[in-house]
N, C-alpha and C positions, 0 to 999 in steps of 0.2 A: 545555689540551693542545695541543701544537704538532703540527699535521698536516703530513705530509711525503710527497712523491712523489719517487722515485729513478729516474733514467734512466741506464742503464749497459749496454753491449752484451755485456760479459763476464758470463755467467750466474753463475759462482761468486762474483765480486766483488759482483754485484747482491744475491745472497742473503745474503752475509756482512754487507754494509752494512745491509740491512734488519733482520737479526737484531740487530746491534749497537745500532742506533738504537731498536728496539722495546724493548730492555732498559732504556732511560732512562725513568724514571717520568713525565716530563712530555712524552714524545714518542710519536707513533703514526705508523707508515708506512701510508698509505692506498692507495698504488699503486706498482707497479714496472714500468718501461718498458724496452724493449730498444733503442729508437731515439728520436730527437727528435720524430717525429710522434706516436708513442704517448704520449710525455710530454705533449705539447700536449693530446691527447685526454683524458688522465687529469686534467690540471689543470682542464680545462673541466668534467669530470664531478664531481670531488671538491672543487674549490676549496680546495686546501691552502694553508697559510701559507708553505711552503718547497718549492722544487723543486731537488733536487740533480742536476746535469747533467754527464755526461762530455762531452768535445768531439767526438772522432772516433767517430761512430756511423753506421750505415747509414741509408738513407732520408732522414733529415734530421739534420744535425749539431747538437750541443748549442748552438753559437753561433747557428745559424740559428733554433733554437727559442727561445733566450734573447732574440733580437731581436724575435720575435713576442710575447714575454711582457713586453716593456719597459713597457707601459702597464697591465699587470695588477697586481692586489693581491698576487699570489703573488711572493715574493722568490726570486730565482734565485741558487744557489751553484754555481759551476763547480768540479768536482772532477776534476782531470786529472793525467796524467803529464807534460804538456807545459808547461814554463816558457818559452814563446816570446813574444817581444815583440809580434808581429803578432796572436796570439791574445788576449793580454792587452789590447791596445789595442781590439780588437773587442768584447771582453767589457765593458770600461769604457764604451764608447760605447753598449752595449746596457743600461747601467745595472744590471749584476749587483751583488748585495749582497756576494758573496764570491767569491774566486778562490783555491782551495786546492789543494795538491799531494797526490797519493795516498800519498806516503810519510810524510805527517804522522801523528802518533799518533792513534788513534781517539778518545781523550777530548778531543783538541783540536777535532775535528769537532763533537762535541756542544756543547762550550763556545762554539764559533764560531756555531753555530745559535742558541743563546740570546742571544748578543750582537747578532746580526743582527736577531732578533725585537725587541730593545730599540732598534733604529734605527741600529746601527753598520754600517759597511762593513768587511769583513775581507779583507785580501789577504795571501798568503804573503809573508814578508819577502824571499825571493829575487827576487820580482817587482818590488819597489819600485825597484831599480836600473834595471830595464828602462824605467820610466816616463821616465827621463831618458837612456836609452841609445839604441841604434840605431833609426832610423826607416826606413821604406820610402823609398828614394831615387827611385823611379819616379814619373813624372807619370801622370795619369789615362789619357792616350792610350797611353803606354808600357805601362801595365797591360793596356789593351785588346789591344794587339799581343801581349803575352805570353800572355794568356788564349787567343787564337786559335792561337798556336804550340803551347801545351799541348794544345789540341784537335786537333793534328795538321795544321793548315793550313800550306801553303807560302806563300812571298812573294807569288806571283801571286793566290792565293785571299784572302790578307789585304788586299792592295791593292784588290781588287774589293769586298770586304765593307765596308771602311772608307772607300771612295772616295778612295784615295790612289794616287800613282804607285808603281811598283815601287821606284824609287830612294828615295823618301821612306820606304817601309817598311824598306828596307835601312839607311837612316840611323838609323831608330828602333832597329832591332836592334843596330846598332853602338853606339849610345848606351847601350842597356840593358846590353850586355856590359861596357862601360867602368864604368858605375855599380855593377854587381854584382861587378866584378873576376872575371869568368869568361871562358872562352875559346870556349864554344859554347852552343847553345840548350839542350841537355840539362842542362848544368851550371846554366844560368840558371833553368830550371824547378825543378831540385833545390834550389837555394839559396832560391828564393821559398817553396817548400813547407817547407823546414827552418826558415825564419824565421817561418813562419805568415803570410806577406804575401799569399798567394793568397786572394782573397775567395771 
């Protein structure tokens, strides 16, 4: 019997997924979580074979939880609406066993679970182009600057926090705008979020 924990913050989808998988003769849903932290708690409690994880959930995201389960015996399948290169890259680095999109047919999910239990990795075909596609162009320091901008910090506050001059911070911001092909900080934040490049 394949024991499964599902983490999904949309209650209706969580219930439907649980019911669908419970109908499979060789599968049993042993826990349902509404966020990444609950998923981690249920994995610890039930020691399932598989944890199916949405990405954007409250308290702790599915990717944060997947990173914590990297060394665990439980195999993680990301099931999401988001075919974003940044998310996919993070999921791969977290060693997830599957990355599937929610619009896939339900029988495909059950089939993927069985193949993953047999040791395969299953990624939605739409994502394979992304492996060779666009990468985050920002350096680590530029990412730090963007994170502080997203947190609402101004140039002076950023320079103080990162021990840089105001001019250096302005240079970083200018370089970030060029690399992202945007004209202001709001657009930069929005683009990073859309691409899934915000850690």
